[in-house]
N, C-alpha and C positions, 0 to 999 in steps of 0.2 A: 800674325804679319807679314805680308808680302813685300819686300824688297821692291822700290822703285825701279823701274827697268833703266837698263844701263844707258847715257845720256848726261847732257855738262849739267843738268839740274841733280842728279843724284849722286855721279861718282866723288868718290871723295877726292879730289883733285881741284886744290887750292885756287890753282890759276894765278898767272901773274899779278904782281901789287901794283894797281894804278895810283895808288899816292900812299905816302907815309909822312909822317910829319916832320919837320926839320929838326933839330936838336933845337933850335931856338924856341920854335915853337911848341914842342913837349917841354923841355923845362920853363917855360911861360905858363902854360895853360893850368886851370882850377883844378883839375885831375891829379895832375903831379900835387900841386899844393896840399889838397886832401891825403894825398897817399902820405905824403911826408909827415903832416900832422897827425894820422893818424896813427903812424908807425910810433911817434912819440907818444902816443896817448895811450897804445896799446903795450908798449914794450915790446914789439916786436917787428919783425920788416915786411912791409908790402911792397915788393919790388917792381910789381907790374899791376893792371886793372884785373886780371883775372885771378890773381892770389887774393885778391880784396873781396872780389864778387865770390869766391868759394866761402871766403870767412864772414862774408855777410849773411850769407844764406844756413851757416851752421850756426852761426852765433847771431840769431836775428836781434834778441833783447840789444844784446853790447853794439849791433850796428845802428839802431835807430836811435839809442841814446846818444849815441854819437853824433848822427847826423842832425840830431836837434841842437847840439851844441855849436856843430860846423856852421849851420844855415842862422845860427841866432835868433833861434825860437824864445819867444819870452812869456811867461804867465805871470799874473799877478798872485797866482795861488802854485804850489810846487805840485807836481804830478808823484803820485805815490808809489807808481811802476810803470813799465813799458808798456805791459800789456795785462789784461785780466782775459784768463783762457787761451786755448791753445788751438782750438777747434774751429774751422772755419762751416759755417759763418758764426757770427755771433762773437767774434774776438772785440775786448774795448780796448782801446788803444790810449797810453798815458793819463790814466783815469786821477782825477785830481787837479788837471790841468785848465786853465780857461784861455781862449785863443780868440781871434777876431780875423777873418780873413781880409775884411777891406783893412784893418788895421795895420796888418804886416805889408799888403799890396800898397798903400800910401806914404808907408814910416822913410824908405830909403829917398834920397836925392833933395837936393837944395829946390825953393820954391819956385826959382828960372830956370831948372833943368827941363827940359821935354820930356814928356810923359807919353803924348798920343801925336802919331803924325797921321793925318787924315787925308786920304786920298778918294776920288771918284773915278769912275772909268770918264775918259775925256770924250767931249762933245766931237760932232763929227767935224776932222780938222783940226781937231784944238789941240792943246797939252795938259799934260798931268800939272796939277795945281796943289801942292801940299800945303794944310793948314795945320799948325803946331799949337798944341795945348799943352801948357807948362804943367809942372806938378802942383805949381800953386793953385792954378787955376781949377785943376782936376780935384785938389782938396777942397776948394769953396764950393763946387758945384754938388759935390757928394756931399757936404755936409749942409747944405740948402736944402737938397732934394731929401736928405735923413730927416730932416728937423719937417720937412712939410707931411712926411710918410708919419710919422710919431704924433703929429699936429692932426692927423684925419683917423688915426685911431688904429694903426698899424703896431702890431705887436710881437714881440718873438714869438717864431712858429707859424705867425700866418703868413701867407703865399702871396708875394708878387709877382704877378704873371706881365709878361713883355712881346711884343709883335714889333719887331725892328728889325732893320737890317745892320750890318757890320760899320756903326756910325758911334762916333762919342757917347750918346744918348743911351747907348746900350750899355756901356763901359760904366758911364756915372749910375744908370738904375742898377744894375748890380752890386756895383759898390755900396750905394745907399743902402739896400735891401739888406746887404749882410752886415752894413755898420748897425743896424737894428735890429738883426738877430732873425729876420724874416728869411721865407725861404724861396729862392728865385728861379724863376723858371722864364727859359727865352725861346721864341720860335720864329725861324725866318719867315719874311712875307712874301717867299715864293711858296709857301705853305697855303693852300685854300681854306676857305672857312670850315670846311668840315674835317680835315684833316686837324686844323689847331684846336677846334672845338673838342674833338676826340680825344685830345692830351689834356688843355686844360681844365675840361670838366672836372676831369680827375681829382684836380687838386684843390676845387674850391676857394680860388684865388680871390682876394677881397679888393686888388689894385689893380688895374689892365694899363700898361703903358703901349700905345699904338702908333703906329706913322703912317702917315697918308699915302706912301706911297716910297719906291723904289726904282733904280734904273739898272738896266739889261738890255745888252748890244744895240745900245744908242737909243733906246725908248726909256719914256719914264712910263714905269706901270703903277696906274691908280689902286689903292688899297682902301680909300676911304669908306666903300661901302662894304669891306671886310671889318673893318675898324668898327661899324653899326652896328654890323652882325655879330660879331664875338660881344661886344658889351649886352645885346638884347639875349644873348644865348648863355649866356654865363650869369647865372641868375644872384651869386653870390659876390659876384662885383658890384662896390659900392661907390667907387670914384675911377674915372679916367683921365689919363694924362694923355691928352693930344699932341704929336711929335707932328711939327708943320716941317718937313723936310725936304718933301718932291713939289711941293706946291707952296712954297714960301708965301705968305702976306694974304692968302686967301683964308676965308673963313671958314670956322670949323665942323665938320661934317655935322649932316642932320639928325642928330641922336634922337632918340624917344626922350619926348617931355616926362614921363613918369619913370626914367631908367637912370642910372647912375649920376650922380655929378660928373661934371664935365670939367677940366681944367686945363688951361694950355701950358706946355710946357715952359715957356717963359715964366710964366705967373709960379708955377712950381717950384722954381729955383731962384725968383726974383729975391728973397730975403735973405741977408747973411745970417750965418749961425755958427756956433764952434763946433770943431769935429768931435762927435763922441761914439763911443764904439761899444755896444753891448759885449759885456766879456762872456760869451758863450762856452757852455763845454766842449773838451776837443772834439767831442763825436756830435755836435750840435747840427743839424741840417742846415747844409748852407744852398745847396740849390739841387734841382731835380732835371736830368736829364733823361730822354726818351730814346728809346731803341725805334727801328724804321716803322715797326708795325705794318709791315708789308703783305702779313698772312694771319695778322691777328690783332687785340687792342694793344697798342703800343705798352711796353713796359716801362716804368717810370723808376729810373734809379736814382736812389737817394744818396748823396756823398755828403760826407762832413769838412767842416771847415778845417780842422788840425790835420785830417786824413789827405786832403788835397793840397795844403801848404806843405807837407812832407813830402809827398811824392814831387811835389811841382817843383820845389825848390830844390831835391836832389837831382830833379832832371836839368833845369835850367842852369843851375852850376856847374855839374859834373860833366854834361853832356853835352849842353850847347854851348857850355863856356861864355854864359852869359854874367856881367856884371855893370857895377856904374859906368854909365856913359855910352852902354853898346845900343846898338838898335839893331830890334827882332821884329822880323816881315814874316807875319802867317799870311799866306791867301786864303781864305776860308769864308764861309758865309755862317751865319749865326742859327744855320740848323746842324750844324758839326761839332763834334766836341773841341776841334782843335781851335774854335773860339774861346772857350771856359780855358783852355789850358794857356794859350797865349797870354792871359792875365798873369801868369807868373812870372812873364818877364817882367811886368812892373814889379813885383815883389823883391825881384834878382836887382832892381836898381835898373834897369833899361828902360828905355822908352818902347813904343809898342806900335805897329804902321798898322793901321785899318784901312782897307781897300773895299768900296763900294762898288758893286757890278761885275760886268761878266768877264772874265780871264782873257776871252778871245777877241776881245773888241776894242780897237779896230781889226788887232790879227793878234796870235799869241804870245807877239814880243811884248805886249804893253807891260806886263807884270814885270819881265827883266829889266826893260826900261826905270819902272817904279823903283826896283831893288837898287839900282844905280844912282838914281836920284834922291832917296832917301839915306842913302849910305849905309845901307843894311850889312850887319856884320852875319847875321845869321837869317837865310831865305828860306822858311818851309813851305812846300805845296804838295799838292796831290803827285802822284806818280803819273799819275794820266796826263797832267797839264804839260808834262817833261816830254812823254811821248807826242802831245801834240803839236809842241813847238818843233820836235824834230820833225813830226812828218809834213808840219807845214814848210820846211826849208829855212825855218828863220836860224840864222846865226846870233844868237843873244850878245856873244863879246863885240858884235859889230854895230848891235844898235846900243850899246851902252856900256859906260866903264864900270867895268864890276869888279874893280881889284879890291874895292871894300869888302868883299864878300868871303869870306873865311871856310863857310859852314852851307852847304845847302842840303836840307833834311826834306825826305819824300817819306809819304804814308798814303793810307789810304785804300792801296793795291800794291802788289809787288813791282818794282819797278822791271820792266825787261832788262833782260842781260845787255841787250844791244843799246840800253841807256845810259850805262856807265862810261863805256868809251865814249860816246857822243859829248857828254857832258864834257869831259877833259879836253876833246878837240874844240867844242864850240862855246865853251864857258868858260875856262880857265883852268890850266895844268893843276892852279897850287890849291884849289878848292878842296876841303873835306865832303864827300857824298855821302850822305848818311841815312841809309835806308832804315825806317824805323817802323815796329809795329806794336800794337796794344788795341785799345777800345773805347767805345764810350761807357763801357762796363767799369772801368777803372780811372778814366778820363786821364789818361797818361799810357805809358809805354812798358811791354815788359823786353822786348829785346831793342838793341840801336849800336851805334857806334861813340868814339868819343874821340879825342885827340891822342890818345896812344894806341889806338889800334889801327892795323893796314885797313884799306880799303881793296877790295877784289869784288868782280862782275858777278852779280847774281848772289852775291853773299851779304845776308846782315851779320855785322860784326858778331855780335852775340848778346848774352843777356844783362841786365842792368843790375845794378847791386840791388840787393833786396829781393830780387825776383826770382823765386826759386823753380825756374822752369825747366821742364823735362818734357821726351816724345815716349809716349806709353802705347804698346800695343793695345791689342782686344782684351788680354788678360791683365791689364793693368800691370805690366813688367815695362821697366826704361828699357829703349832700343836706342843707339849710335848709329848713324849713317841710315837710317831706314826712316821712311813714313809711319809716323805716329802722331796720336792725338797730343795738341798742345796744352800740357796740364802744368797749375800752379800747386806745388805742394806745402809751401808755407804762407801764411797771411802776411798781406801786404795793409798798409795803411788807407790806402783809397780805393779798397774795395768796397762796395756798397753798403751803408748800413743797413738798407732793407729797400723793397722794392714796395712801390705805393700802393696802399691798400691792400696789401698782400697778408691776408690771414694766416699766423703762424708759419710765416716763410714757406708757404707750399710753393707760390712760382717760383721763389727763389733759388730752395734745393733742385727742385726740378729744372731749372735753367741751367744752373753751374755744378752742382752736386751729383747729379746722374750720369753714370752709372755708378760712380766710385764717392761715396759719402766722406767728407771732409777734407776733398781732393778739389781743388777748381779744375772743372772742362770748359775751356775757352771755345772751342768750336772750331778751331782752326787745323789744318794737318800739316806738320812741320817736320822736317827734318834738322834733326841736331847733330854737329860732327862733332869728332874728336877735340877739334881744336875751338867747341864753343859757339862757332858759325852756325849761322842759320839760315834755311829756306824754307819759306811757307809757300804752301801749295794751293792753298782757296781753302775756302769753308768747309767743314769736315760734312755738315748737313746738305752738301752740294757735290759731294765726292764721285768722280766717276769709277764704275768699280769694274774693269773690263776683263773677264776669264779670270775672277779673282784678283785682280793686280789694279791697285789704286793708283790713279791718274787726277793730279791735282791741275784744276781749271787753269791755275797761272800760269804753268808749265804750258799749257797752248797759248795763252795770250802774250806771252813772252816770244814766242816764235813768231807769231802771227803778227803782230802789230808792230812788228819791227820791217815788216813787207811795205813798200812806199805804195803799194796799190791797194791796202787795206786801212781803215779808218776805225773801226771797230769789230771785235766776235765776241761771240756769244756760245758757249760749249757747254752741253748740258747731257747728262747720264740716266735713262730713262728704263725703269724696271717695269717688264712687260707682264701681263699676266700668263700664265705657262713657263716662267723662267726666261723670257726672251728678254733681249738688252738691244735700245736704241740709243744711238751715239749720233745726236744732230751737231752739224756746226751753222749758225746764222752770221752771216757776213755783212758787214755793212761797208761797201767798197769807197776809196777815197776818191774827190773830186776828181772827175776826168778818167774814172775806169769803171768798168762793169765787170761783174761775175760770169765770164766767159769761160768756154773751155779751157782757154790757154791760163787763166786764173785760178781755176779749180786743178788743173793739173800740178801747177805751181805751189799751191798748197799745200796737197797731198806730197809732194815730192820734199817741201820743208818739214814736214810734220815727221816724216817718213824717215829722214836724215838726221836732221837734228834730233828728234825724239826718238821714237821706235815705231815699227809698224802697227803696235797696238793705238797708236796716237791717231791713226788715219781715221776719219768719222766714216760714220755710214751713209752720211748725207750731208751735202754742203749747199745751202740756202741763202738767196738774196734775202736782207729784211731792208726795210724802210729805214730802221734805226734800233740802237739797242737800248732796252726800259733801265731805268736805274731808279735807287731809292732817291728820297730827297736830298740825301748826303752824297749821292753820287756812285753809292755802289750798284753795280749789276744784277739785274734781278732774277738771280739763279733758279732758286727754288720755287717760288711762284710760276715761273713760265715750266719748270718742270712737271708742276703738280700740273699746268695746264694740258700739257701733252699728255699726261697719265688718265686724262678724262673727267679730272675735277672742275667743276663748272666756275666761269668767271667770277660769282660774287663770292664764291668760297676759296679761291685760290689765291687771289690778291685783293688788297682794299686799294682801289684807284686813290684813293684821298691820301697816300702815302709814296706815290711813286711822280718821277718829271713829268711822263708824257702817256695821260691814259691813254690816247689813240695809237699808242704803240703796242700797248699790252691787248688792247681789242684786236690789233692786227695777228698778234701770236695765239690771241684766243680763238679767231678764225681760222688759221692755218691748222689748229688743232684740231677743231672740228669738221675740217673738208679732208685732211690729209690722213690717212692710214699711216700710222709707225712702223717701222719694220727694218730688215734688210741687214746686212752684214758687210764691214767693210771691206773693200778691195785693197789688197796688200800685194 
């Protein structure tokens, strides 16, 4: 394994502490309370988070048994063991226990406590207008919809699918399906019909909840035709619940007369009913999350009621410090696993904020205004949105009173090093900036921060309790201070139960346990340092390997996207026939700038001086935009395949990308340009 070239992301230089909890905050946080409680329970001292983490991965069963009690999990039947089996996949957690995800989410709080705070992007020149749904209202509507589902024949294990934006109907639908023991699957209406059908048809759902439209960049996007197409294209659907949201008061869409029965949302929740929860096995399927599906059929990841609760409550209490009376604001679409994970805020007793619309309309200050308006304690957003706010010249603390925000969490991609001091200068000097990383695969995080760990620029604070992370070289040996594959060596409760329609676990094993059987290979390149802090360099399947040295794509993006002249970039490493290697950099200039000789020279200088000469690309090309998956991740692997000569129809699934025309531009670039050359240094 080659060591990362010298540079800020590679040297084991911790850098200055940008934030450290005050003694008062450290003493009052849930993590401190947990360490004190655990020390008494185990009869040994846990003086800090890292000592607890080391114990949690050595004593896996004792840790999760302790976590069961700490988060107050309940079961009408006792569990007989923490685990059956030890080899991944196939571990069965808490056999004998019966739980229900919705019951746990709806349990905390009084009826008049806020549960959901609903916002949509403001109209042109308008203001944000929050609507609050209390816990009593939420319980009432979940009970009504669950009773309706039972009345139309939905039983445990049946699939309830939804095509909804980030609105209360999605939360109510998920909780109702879970109450019945049905399996939930939610897709965002920014997915077109083809991509939605490709995913939902695998599940053979019996009920479909469909919206009429959503809001984006000041426009109302009509999805009534897609709802009708979905109903016609999913032959197992017997019932459609039509949600009138974007076009309230208008007639229901024209579904086929010989198609499924159609019920308006207001009718589906019209009748009061008692709250009833199917007591499902700890590992009963809760929902299916789909991978991006940019290069093949999307994988359906099946997660269980108990595993999601255990991992999610651990994170919500210990790492987000959420509890009764707190407000948790995650900016997400329903196409990202953050939508699912935010529901654990409800289970922790907090209210959650549902924001529907664009994060950049009317500008990138709107989300910060929303965080101040709802008095969010924890604000979670994509790292790219922090960079976009920074590049737009917006100063959030001048736009909103953000004194309520104690923690800003970022994920989706690595936050560039320059983003850290920007937050402390432009948001608040007192906020904890928590860079986290995990994935749809576990619907949670492997690494992140907490109130007892310091914040340093460019570093993720460390692994989360119960996550036995390591960096392994090509020979499967752990390395410290060097780039390695992110692996998980001990099982975690929220790992998928299985993949949907995956005969004999063949695809599951190939996706996560190759080349090391029994060890989860996540697909990220990381550097794990001696202090347990982490740098994530990008996907290992999109790694740049120049002259035998691995270069993480995020190391490029962190330097380049801190330049005010640049909006976004895409870097690729393309192996060529005959042993050649081509490293192009595609650049989208910021508004008011162009990719001229001066900017090209500046890019080369920045990469050479802030990284290494190896980071200087072979070619720098202006692109109209950078393509992404529907969850916002750069489309590195499919574009690389285009440049290797793979035809467009085989390289990328256009139904799974945010802008097919941009992908077609890259396909045309690959067709007309010969690739090659060497970087000038």
